[in-house]
C-alpha positions, -999 to +999 in steps of 0.1 A: -363-495+375-384-527+373-364-541+344-331-532+362-342-549+393-352-580+374-318-580+357-301-580+390-292-544+397-300-541+434-277-515+449-292-484+431-328-492+440-348-499+470-357-536+473-391-546+461-402-558+495-391-526+512-410-506+485-441-527+490-438-523+528-436-485+524-468-486+503-486-507+529-476-482+556-490-454+535-523-474+532-523-477+570-520-439+573-548-435+548-570-458+567-563-441+600-572-407+584-603-421+569-615-438+601-606-407+622-614-377+600-634-389+570-658-414+586-687-405+563-666-410+532-679-445+529-715-436+535-733-454+508-766-437+515-755-406+497-745-426+466-775-450+465-802-429+482-832-448+494-821-480+478-800-489+508-827-480+532-851-504+515-825-531+515-819-526+552-856-535+558-851-569+542-843-594+569-825-622+551-806-601+525-769-607+528-762-576+508-782-554+532-762-525+545-769-537+580-749-569+572-722-552+552-697-529+569-675-510+544-651-499+572-644-536+579-633-540+543-610-510+547-595-524+578-582-554+557-571-533+528-534-541+533-541-578+534-562-575+503-533-558+485-509-585+496-532-613+484-538-597+450-501-596+440-497-633+434-529-633+413-517-604+391-483-621+388-498-653+378-521-636+352-492-617+335-470-648+336-498-670+321-506-643+294-470-642+283-465-680+284-497-686+264-484-664+235-449-680+238-431-651+253-410-665+281-387-635+287-394-636+324-401-665+347-428-665+374-406-650+401-397-621+378-433-615+371-439-615+408-412-588+412-428-568+383-462-570+399-449-561+434-433-530+420-464-522+400-487-528+430-465-507+454-465-478+430-503-480+425-509-483+463-487-452+469-503-431+443-538-443+453-533-436+489-518-401+484-545-391+459-573-404+482-560-385+512-556-353+491-590-356+474-608-364+507-592-333+522-608-313+494-642-329+501-644-350+469-666-381+469-647-413+478-665-435+454-658-411+425-621-410+436-618-448+436-636-452+403-613-428+385-582-442+402-593-477+392-593-468+355-558-452+359-544-483+375-553-504+345-538-478+321-506-479+343-505-517+343-506-516+304-478-489+305-456-511+328-460-541+306-453-520+275-421-506+290-408-538+306-414-561+276-409-534+249-434-549+225-455-529+200-486-512+212-509-538+196-488-567+209-488-552+244-526-546+242-532-582+232-511-595+261-526-570+285-562-581+275-551-618+279-536-609+313-569-594+324-588-625+312-563-647+332-567-624+362-604-628+361-601-666+356-575-671+384-594-650+408-626-669+401-610-703+406 
């Protein structure tokens, strides 16, 4: 689907912007459910125990739980997703340009990463909602899903560019390094 969209086949598939908008809508639903029914899912006291209570007693600590509201971060989750797409597109584009593989231009890498991000957002939101309904720990859920997202990113790059496993792995690792570097800059 991603490769076909990049090659210009538009009528059989939903547009990348519509797909991304659907995923962000699902994030909104997830956040509504978390803020309404699963308010204590982001309770870090259960995860870190007394460590947060001791931090709360420190007056000038910017990382004190009293100065850090996890619900506020969740309220901006859609914006965070939107802002990460250009960084991931830049990182994959740079990784492939560095090794001399210019199959796709930056705009096509942007489309690739929009589809990838939309798919990840949809799966993450649905899994989070389902797992929270069964009472699983939110931090455990997000940790496991984070690992899966990187595996899926590797899979997408392998399928789109059709390189060998080792070539894709090298480009994937370079893309992660580029992502870390571009997000630091």
